[in-house]
N, C-alpha and C positions, 0 to 999 in steps of 0.2 A: 334716280327717281324724279319724276316731273313734279313741279310745284303747282298746285291748283291756283295760286294767286297770279300765275302768269296768264290765265285765261282772260280774254278781253270781251266779255259778254254783258257789260254793264255800262252805266253812264261814264263820261270822261272824268267827272269830278265827284268827290264825296264831301265837299265843303258844306258846313251847316248853313241852313237858310235862316236869315233874319226876317222876322215878321213884326209888324207894329201891333201891339196889344196894349190895352190900358194897364197902367201900373209901371213899376220899375222894369227896365229892360235894357237893351233889346233882348228878346227871347230868341234862342237859337234851337232849331229842331234838326236832329240828324235825318238824313235821307233814309227812308225805309223801303224795303222791298214789299212784295205782296203780303197781305194778311196771312200770318202763319197758322194761327189757331184761334178759336173762340171757345171759352168755357162759360157756361151759363148756369147760375144757381137760382135759388128762389127769388133773391132780391138784387143780385149783382152779376154782371157779366165782366169777363176779363178778355180783352182783345190783345193778342200777342203778335208783335211785329218783330222783324229782324232788320237791323240797319245794314247799310252797304258794307260795313266793316265786320258784320257777323255777330254783333251784340244783340241780345234779346231785350226787347222792351215790352213790358206788360202794362196795360192801361186798364185799371178797374173802373167800371162805369155802372152806376145804379141803373136798373132796367128802365125806370121812368125817363132818365136822361137819354138812354139809348133810343127810346121811342122818339124823343125830341130831335135827336141827331138824324134819325131816319127821315122824319118829316122835313127837316131842313135840307138834307141831301136831295130828297126827291124834288123839292121846290127849286133848288139850285140847278139840278139837272134839267128840269122842265124849262127854266129860264134860259139855260145855255142852248137848248134845242129849239127855242123860239126865236125867229129872226126879228128884226126891228119893226116890221109892219104887223107883227102879231101872228104870223102864220107859222106852223110847225115846219121845221127843216127835216128833210128825209135823211 
């Protein structure tokens, strides 16, 4: 029987990423695949990711914070799509 772990359809490494954040650290994040699921309640959303190793990570986020993340992501994407002289890249 073939082992699914032998498939080579992902990145070459699954080492954690160190990022600089205020406070004690360094903070290490596991590499995640696509967003697996979203559960939304009255005041809280839970984003579910899966790591490259197949572990499930659930991140609870208050809806107000989710809106702030959305706004920040849109701003970051807009900046990434704008070249240095201020014109939009296609």
